[in-house]
N, C-alpha and C positions, 0 to 999 in steps of 0.2 A: 267732169269726167267721172264715170262710174268707178268706184273703188273696188279693188280686187281683194276679197277676203283671204287672209293668210290661212294656209292649210294647217290643220291641227297636227301636232307631232305624233308620229306613229310609235306607239309603245309596243315593243316586241313581246310576243306571247311566250310565257315560260312553259317549256314542255311539261306535259303531265307527269312524265317520269321524274323530272327534277323536283316538281312540287311534292310528288309522292315521297321521294327520297328525303326531302327536308322534313316532311311530316313524320316519317319513320324515325329519323335521327332525333327530332325533338321528343318523340314519344319514348325512344329507347333511353335517352339521357335524362328524362324527367326524374325528379327526386322520388316521386311516388312509385315509378317503375323500378328504380334502383332499390327502394325499400322492399317492394314486393319480391324482387329477385333475391335479395338477401334473406328474406323470410323463408322463401321456398328452399333455398340452398341450405339454410341453417337447420330447418326441421327435417329436411330430407337426409342431411348428414347425421342427425340424431338417430334416425331409424336405421340407416345403414351401419353406423358404428355400433349401435345397440345390438344389431344382429350379429356382428362380428364378436362383440364382447360375450354375448350369450353363448355363441357357438364355441368360443374358446373355453368358457367355463364348463360347458358340457363335455368338451374333449378332455379337459384337465381332470374332470371327475370320473371319466370312464377309462382313462389311459394312464400310463406312467410319465406323461409329458412333464407334469409339475416336478416330480422327483428328479427327472433327468436335468431339468433346468437348475434346480437347487444344487445338484452334484457338480455341474459345470461351473456354477458361480463359486462354490466352495473351493474347487480346484484352482480357479483363477485367482482367488484371494489367498491361496496357499494355506488352507485350513483342512488338513487331512482328517482330523477328528470329525469335522462336520460332514465330510464325504462319507465316512463310515456310518454315521448316524442316518444319513439319508438313504444309504444303501440298505440298511436294516429296515427302514420304513417302507422302502420300495418292495423288498422281499415279502414283508407282511401283507402289503396291498395285493401283490401278485398271488399269494397263497389264498387270500380271501376271495379274490376274483375267480380263481380256479374252482374253489369250493362252490361258489354260486352257480357257475356254469355246469358243474357235475350234478348239482341239485335239480337243474332244469330237466334232466333225463327222467328222473323218477317223480317229479312234481305232478304230472297229469294224473297218474294213478292215485297219488296221495290226495290230490285235490278232489278227485271223484269220490274216493272213500270218505274224505272229510265231509263233502257235501251230502252224501247219502246218510251218514251218521247224524249230521246236523238236522237234515229234514226229518228223519225218523224221530229224533229227540224232540224237536219242536212239535211235531204232530202228536206225539205221545203226551206232551204237556197240555196241548190244546184239548185232546180227548179227556184227559183227567179233569181239566177245568169244566168241560161239558158235562161230565158225570156229576160233578158237584152241583152244577146249575140244575141238572135234571132232578136230582134228589131234592134240592131246595124248592123247585117249582112243581115237583111231582108230575113232570112232563118229560117223557123219554126223548122227545124231539129236540130238547135243549142240548143234547149231547153234541150235536154237530154245529150248534150256533157259533162257538168260538172259531171253529175252522172256517165256516162260511164268512164270518166277519173279516178274518185275515185275507181270504180270497177276494172279498169285495174291496178291501183296502188296496190290495195289489192292483186290482182293475182300475181304481181311481188314479193310482200313481202312473199307470201306463197311459191313461187318458190325459193326465196333466203333462207328461213328457211329450205326448203327441201334439199337444197344443203349443208348447214352448219350443219344440224342436226346430220348427221353421225359423223363428227369429234368432235362435242360437246359431244355426248354420249361417245366417246372414251376418250376425254381429261377431261371431267367433274370430274371423280373420282380422277384423278391425280391433278387437281387444288384444289380439296377439301383436299387431303392429303398434298399438298404444303402449304395450309393455316394453317393446324394443325401444320405442321413442323415449320412454321414461328412463331406461338404462342409459341411453346416449346422452340425454339432457343432463342427467346427474353427473356424468363425466365431462360435460361441456365439450363433447366430441364434434366440434364444427370449426371450420376455418376462422381465424381471427377477424378477417375482413367481413365475414357474414354475421358476426355477433352484433347485437343492437348497441347503439351509442348509449353510454352510461352503464352498460352491463359488463364491459371489459375492464374497467378500472377498479382495482382493488387496493389503492394506495392505503397504507396503514394496516393492511391485513396481517393477522398474526402469522408468525413463521412456524409452520408445522412440518413434520417429516415429509408428508406428501407434497407440500409446496416446494421444499428444497429439491426433492427428487425430480419433480416436474420441471423445475428451473434448469437442473443439470441435463435432463433428457432433451430439452429443447434448446440446448446451448449451441448446436450446430457441429458437434463432434460425433461423427458417425460411429466409431467404435464404442463410445460411451452410450449413445442412444441404443445401439443394438444390445449391448450388455445389460442395460436396464430392462429392456423388453424381455430378455431371456431369463431374468431372475424371477423366481417364483414369488418372492416377497415384494415384487415391483420396485426393487432397488433400495428398500429400507435397510437392508443389511450393510449398505455402504456407510451409513451414518452412525456417528457416535451420539451420545446424549446431547440434546440441545440445552445449553446452559444459559442462564441469565448472566449477562456480562455488562454491567454499567447500564447505559441507556440503549441497550440492544441485547442480542443473543449471539452465542458463539457455538459453532458445531464443527467437528472434524469429519472430513469426508475421505474415506479410503477408496481410491479410484481403482476400477477393474484393470486387469492386465491389458496392455496396449494403449492406455491413455496416460499421457504425461501431465504433470502438474503445470508445465508451461502452457499447455493448450487451454487450461482453465484460466490461468492468470491473464492471458492475452485477450480473453473474452469477458473481462470484468464488467464492461458497460452492459453487454447483453445479459449477463448473469443478473446484474442489478435490476434491469428492466423485467426480466422473468420473475424476479422476486417482488415486483411492484415497488421498487425503491429507485432512488436516484443513484448515479454512479458514485458520488462521494459518500454514500451511506453504506457501501459494501467494501470491505477490505479482504483481500485474499493473501494469506501468508503461507509459508511452508514450514511446518513443525518438523521435529526430528524423525517421526515415523516415515518409512518409505512409502511412496505413491500416495501421499496424504496432503490435502490442502485444508487449511483452517479458514473458515468463513466467519467474519464478524459482521453482523447485519444490524444496523441501527434501527431503532424505532423511527417511524416516519416523522421527519422534521425535528428530531431530538438534537441533531448536531447544529441546528440553527439557534438553539437556546444558549445564552451566555453561561459561562461557569462562574463560580463565586469569586470574590476578591482575594488577593494574595494575603497570606498570613503576615507579610511584612506591613501591610496596611491595617489589618484588623487587630493585630497584637503588638502594642507598643513595647512590650517587654521581650519580644523574640530575640534570640541570640544566635550567633553563627560561630561555627568551629570548622576551620578548613580541614582539620585532621580527622575529627570524629563525626562531623555533621554532613548533611546533604541539603542542597539548596532546594526549597519548595518552588518548583518552576510552573506547575499547573496540574492538570489531570490527564490520565491516559483515557483511551476510549472506553475502558471498563468502568470509569468513574473513580478509580483509585488515584491517590496523590502521586504525582510524578516527581521524584526526588533525584537530584543530580549530584554526584560526587565530583568535586573540582580539584582534588588534591593532585598536584603535579601532573596536570593534564592540559595539553594545548587544545584550544577550542577554535572551531571554524563554524560560522553560521552564514548561510547564503539565502538568497531569495530575490524575487522581483522587487522593484521599487514600490514603496508605500504599502508594504504588506506586514509591517510590524517587526522588522528585523532589529532595528535599534532598540525598541521597547523590550523585546525578548532578551537581547544581550544585556541591556541595562538592568533588567530584573535580577540576573545572576550577579552582576557586579554590586548591586545595592545590598544583596544578602551578604556577600563576602566582605563588603565594607564594614559590616558589624563586627567582624573579627579584627581587632586592633593590631594584630601581628602582621597583617597583610598590607603591603605597599602597592599603590596603583600609579602607573605612568600611562597616561591616556593621550591618544591623538585622534581627534574627531575631524576627519577630512571632509565632512559635510559642512560643518561650521554654522549651524543654525541654532545652536544653543541646547541641543538635546542632552549634552553632558555638562552643562554649566553648574549643576548642583554639586559636582565633584571639585569645584574650586574651593580650596581649603580642606579637601579630603585627599586628593591625589597630590603626589609630589611634583608631577609634571602634567600639564593640561594644555595641549595644542589644539586650537580650534580654527579651522579655515580650509578652503579647498584649493588654494593657490599652490604654485610650485614651491614657493618659500615654505609653506606649511608642510609640504611633502619632504622637503630637505630637512626641516626640524624633526619630523617623524622618523626619517631615516637615521638621523643622529641619535634620536631616542633609542631606536633598536640597536644601533652600534654601541651605545653606552651600555645597553643591557648585555650585549655580547662581551664587552670588556669586564663587566661585573661577573658574568658567568665564568670567564676565564680566570678572574681573580679567585673566585671561590674554588674552582677546580685546582688551582695551584695550592690553596690553603689545605684542601683535602689531601693532596699528594704529600704535602709536607707533614701532615699529621698522621699519615698512614691509614686513613679511613678508606674502607673498601665498599661501603654500602651507600655512598652518597650522603646527602644531608638527611639526618634522621629527625624524628619528631622532637626529641629532647634538644638537639642542637638548634633547631629552628626556634624553639620557644625560649631558650636560655641565652643564645648567642646572637646579638643583633646583626652580626656580620652575615648571618644566613637566613634572615627573615624572608618570608615568601614575597616575591615580586611578580605582579601581573602587568605585562606590557600589552595594552589594549589599543587596537587600531580599528576604528569604525570607518566604513567606506574605503577599505584597503585597495579596491580596484583603482582609485585615484592615484595611489602610490605606484602601482605596477604600470600604469599608463603615463606616468610623468615623463616629459621629454628633457628635463633639466640635466645638465652635465656638470660635474665638479671640476675643480682645478686640475685634478689628475686625469682628466678626460674620461673618467668613468661615469656612466649615466646613473642617475639615482633610480630611475624606473627601468622597466623592461623585464624580460624573463631569461636573459642570458647570464652567464657567470660573471660578466662585468657589472651587472646591476648591483648597486650597493644595498638597496632595500631587499632585493631578492636574496643576496648572499647572507645578509644579517638574519633574515627570517629562517633561512635554511640552517644556519649555525645554531640558532636557538632551538630549532626542532631537534637537531642532532644530539645536543648535550644539555639543554637548559633544564629539563625536568629533574635531572639528577641532583641539581643544586638549587632547586626551588625558584627557578626563573622560567616562567611560562608565557606563551604568546597567545592572545585571543584576537581573532580577526573577524570582522563582519564585511561582507562584500556582496555586490549585486551581480546578477546574470553571469554565473561562472562560465568562463571560457578559458582556453589555453593562453589567451593573451592577457586577460586581467586576473587570472588565478592559475599560476603555473602548477603543473602536476606535482612536482616535488614539494611544493608548499601545501597544497590541499591534502596530499597523502601523509604529511607530517603531523596532522592534527589527530589527537586521540579521540576527541568528541567532534563529530561532524553532524551538523543540523541544517535542515533546509526548510524554508517556507515554500510557498507556491512558486513553481518554475514553469517555463513555457514548454520545454521539450524533454523527452526522455534522455537525450544526450546530455543536457544540462544536469538532470538528476543524477546521472552516472558520474559526472564530474564532481558534483557536490557531495555525494554519499559513497561513491564507489560501486563497482559492478556487483560485488557480493550482496550488498544491501538491496539494490534494485532487483537483482535476480531472485532475491528472497521475498519480494513483495513490496519494498519501499517505493512509494509513488508520489513524491511531492508535485510532479507534473500533472497529477490528477486532481489536486486541490483546486478550489474555485477562487480565481483572482477577485479580490474585493470582498468576498463572502467568508473566506476562511482566514482572515487576518489573525496573526498570532498562533496559527496552527503549524507546528513544526514536526518534521519526520527526523528522528534522531538515530544515528548509527554509531557504533564504536564502543569505547570504554566509558565507564562512569555512570551509566544508566542501567537499571535492572531490566533485563530482557527475559522473556519466557524461554524455556529450553528449546533450542533449535531456531529461535528467532534471531534475525540480524538487524532489526530496526524496531522502533516503537513510534507511534504517532501521539503527540502531546498537544493538548490545547492549553497554551500558556496563560497565566494570569496577566491581565493588563494593569499596569501601574502608570497612571497619568503623570504629566510633568509636575503638577502640584503635589501629588502623593509622593513622587520620587524625591522632591525637595524635602518633604517632611522626614522621609526615611534617612536621607543624607544628613539632615540636621541631627537626627538621633545618633548617627555614626560619628559625626564630628564631635558631639558632646562627650563621646568616649575616648577621644584622642586629644592630644595636646601638642602644640608647637609644630603643626604641619604647615609648611610654606609651599605654595603651589607656584612652580616656575612655568613660564610660557615659552622658554627657549632652553636648549641644552648647552651646558658648558662643554666646549669641545677641547680635546687634548691639545697641548701646546704644539705638538708636531704630529701631523697626520701622516699616515703611512704613504710613502711614495713607492709604489710597486715597481715602476720602471727603474728607479734608482736602486732599489734592492736587487733587481735582476742584474743590473750592470755591476753592482758591488760583488755579487757572488761569482760572476764570470771572471772578474778581475782582469788580468792581462792576457788570458787565453783568447785566441781568435774565435773560438766557438766552444760550446759545452753541450753535452747530451741533456735532453730535457729531463730525464730521470735525475740526473745529478743536480740540475738547477732546482727542481722541486725539493730534493733532500736538503740542499744548502739553504733554501728559503725557510724551510721548516726549522732548521737549526738556528737560523738568524732571528726569526720572530715566530715562535711556536704558536702564540695566540692567534696570529693573523693567517699563517700559512700551513698550520698543522693538517688541515683537511683538504688542502688544495689537490686537485687532480690534473692530469694532462689537459683535459678539456678546459679547465679554468685558466691554466697558463696560456693555452693556445688562443682562447677568446680574448684575453687581455692583450697579448702581443699582436694579434691580427688587428684589433681595434686601433693600436698605436702605429701600425704599419711596419712591424718587425716580426712578422710571422715566422714560426719555426719551419725548417725545411730538412730534407733528407740529405745526408752525407755519408757515403759508404754504407748505405742501407739502414742508417739510424737517424732518428729525428734529433736535430741539434738547434741551438739558439746562437746566432752570430752576434758577437760583441759590437761589430760595426753598425749593424741594423738597430740595435738597442740604443747606441749612442746617438745615431741620427734621429731616432724617434724622440729622445730626450731633448736634443737641440731644437728640433722642429716645434716641440711643445712649448719650450721656453720662449722661442721667437714669437709664437702666436700669442702667448700670454703677455709678452712685452708690448706687442702691437695693440692688443686689446686695451692694455693699461694706458698706452699713449693716446689711443682714440678716446678713452674715457676722460683723460685729462684735458684734451682739446675741447671736448664737448662742454 
């Protein structure tokens, strides 16, 4: 049978307009087309902008526009003497211009007279020269030779001008456009996207007044841009002197009226990019002068270079003095040594994990350990050996992250509170009114400085363990034993040389309560994730003044801390300082600790705290002060508790008492319009607690 050939598939024809559209799209998006377009736009912009610049220069030269701009700028800056000076200059310019215009009325006659006199004088000179030639040549026709020579020269000049006039009329407009193009190119007056690749990058370019003014002009703040355009000096009057400051430069900028310092601070990244720097290489702070921002601009890449080693490592003979000395912590951005006074100052350092928090805190402790009068009690709630070199140097060293370690750390702080209260009682007995003085601390061992140091303090605040009195060890409420101990130390500890140092991660209201973070005299922060965390770590004042630990680079700025508060030298008007801390490795820290141990004798390091024979039973104390009365006003309960145990209850408030009783199920209530505590409720809470404790004990015995 004959086979039937299969029909070939029909390929639909693509319409011509579709093919043409594709070709146009490919042509329009081709890199060569785009490069050509950028070239045309760029050089066209040079010509247009050059024409505008030339026109403005001509207008400024012929009118009072420049003087008016300078007077407005001086008025905006509040400089009346400058206003008067520019008014005087404007009046002189106006008078000179009037004189020139009046001279134009009489100038035609003067020009005609001058021309006639000039021609007559020149012809007389030529005739005199001709006479001399005629006498010399004994030919009277030589008299007119000089005159005819000049006439012939003039004829040839006219002929030459006639020859070149045509080309000049053709080339003249192009020469004019070329001059405008040169002006625009010199000012780089073209859109950024039209600039050629490799021509827009100026990383590492020196910081000059024009660079700073241009960066501020292009910041995106309309009043600032307009004010700079109206200034006759192109904005240079806003700038103070550019000073060398460490590995960068520093300049104060007085902003024009209508521009706030906050607007510049919020655009730090854009400002840095306009200055051809990375964001971390530009710092914006607020000095004392009104409407002024201080810019510190690093040399490109300088902040990525490490700083030198700590003096604790390089100088084996270095000494420490808590009262007269300052700890060498590192260098500020200017390259100067950053020294920290630790005398009677609570300290808090925060930051993200693995950014150098422990090393920075340990560097301060190692320096202070060289002062043999200082006692250390340390709780390392990370427990990986970062503080093991203090074994034999600290009197207490707790290491570990478990609830048991938190309990021991809490007992360490509570023991510090008892020591603080003992010292306060001794001072009251002696009648001292100035707290522990330097002489007392150095001569009386009962008042030697004590540093209670807790690293990874967030572990303590987040601990769920509950004590026998049903009070939690962790938490942020008044029932939290760790929280209450820290708060008491912050309130009164510094006056008797008992201070608390804490290091914590990721500050939040849950792992770093407000009352605790605000009780520190020195607050330092390494890199953080958000501005909200920065405000928790350093406070609103420091962040509003330019402190920005959240702008540091995670992983790249290890050991760089932003410090606020007391104890560190700040420039006038500054609320914080950025410090690049010296890194002391574990081996180096052990060597420094060995030198400190060699200066001390008989230090025994405990890993647990000896607890008092009888711990405070708050519920039992409340029941005792109520006595046989069916109920008692809360104010009376607080007063009776303070009289019963001043050390424990002296600073208790209604909120503290309420939190305790609510947790026990004996909350205060209103009676006859006043808050009272019922004896029956307190007794029921005590009975319930004892029954639960007995049941737990029985369960433990059966197990």
